[in-house]
C-alpha positions as CSV (number, residue, x, y, z in Angstrom):
1,M,33.0,147.3,75.1
2,S,36.4,146.0,75.8
3,W,37.7,143.1,78.0
4,T,40.9,143.1,80.0
5,C,42.6,139.7,80.7
6,P,42.9,139.2,84.4
7,S,46.2,137.3,84.0
8,C,48.1,139.7,81.7
9,A,46.1,142.9,81.9
10,R,46.0,143.2,78.1
11,T,42.8,144.8,76.7
12,F,40.8,143.2,73.8
13,A,37.7,143.9,71.9
14,R,35.9,140.7,72.9
15,E,35.5,139.0,76.2
16,D,37.7,135.9,76.5
17,Q,39.6,136.8,73.3
18,F,42.2,134.1,72.5
19,H,45.7,135.2,73.2
20,S,48.9,133.8,74.6
21,H,50.8,134.5,77.8
22,D,53.9,132.8,76.4
23,T,56.9,135.0,77.0
24,A,59.6,132.7,75.5
25,D,61.6,134.2,72.6
26,V,60.9,132.8,69.2
27,D,64.0,130.6,69.0
28,T,63.1,128.9,72.3
29,H,59.5,128.4,71.2
30,F,60.6,126.3,68.2
31,V,63.2,124.1,69.9
32,Q,62.3,120.4,69.4
33,R,59.7,121.3,66.8
34,P,59.7,120.4,63.1
35,K,62.1,122.6,61.1
36,Q,59.4,123.1,58.5
37,L,57.2,124.7,61.2
38,R,59.9,127.3,61.9
39,A,60.4,127.9,58.2
40,T,56.7,128.5,57.7
41,F,56.6,130.9,60.6
42,D,59.6,132.8,59.2
43,E,57.9,133.0,55.8
44,L,54.7,134.3,57.3
45,I,56.5,136.9,59.3
46,A,58.6,138.0,56.2
47,S,55.4,138.5,54.2
48,Q,53.7,140.4,57.1
49,V,50.6,138.2,57.0
50,G,49.4,139.5,60.4
51,S,49.3,143.0,61.7
52,V,47.7,144.9,64.5
53,V,46.3,148.3,64.1
54,E,44.7,150.1,67.0
55,V,41.7,152.2,65.8
56,R,40.1,154.2,68.5
57,G,37.8,156.3,66.3
58,S,36.8,157.1,62.7
59,S,39.5,159.7,62.5
60,D,42.1,156.9,62.8
61,V,40.9,155.4,59.5
62,D,42.8,157.0,56.6
63,D,43.4,156.1,53.0
64,E,46.5,154.0,53.9
65,L,44.6,151.9,56.4
66,R,41.7,151.5,53.9
67,L,44.3,150.2,51.3
68,W,45.7,147.8,53.8
69,L,42.3,146.5,54.7
70,R,41.3,146.1,51.1
71,Q,44.6,144.2,50.3
72,A,44.1,141.9,53.3
73,Y,40.5,141.2,52.3
74,E,41.5,140.4,48.7
75,L,44.4,138.2,49.9
76,G,42.0,136.3,52.2
77,S,39.3,136.0,49.6
78,S,41.7,134.6,47.0
79,G,42.1,131.3,48.8
80,S,45.9,131.8,48.9
């Protein structure tokens, strides 16, 4: 069962899924914030820490996705 945000019309897997309606560009978002915060953000983006993959059925799960999931799990489990 999916949930659609009444404010932005985006669809999520869970009701009341946390998300942002912030439409500011990245540079504007970091104005008047600590420089280290932006540096950390840039580092995370460069290392592709977060990704979104839409899976609508079992046929969407292939060997490449299994590899990505395994790598993400191992990275998360390592405490890094």
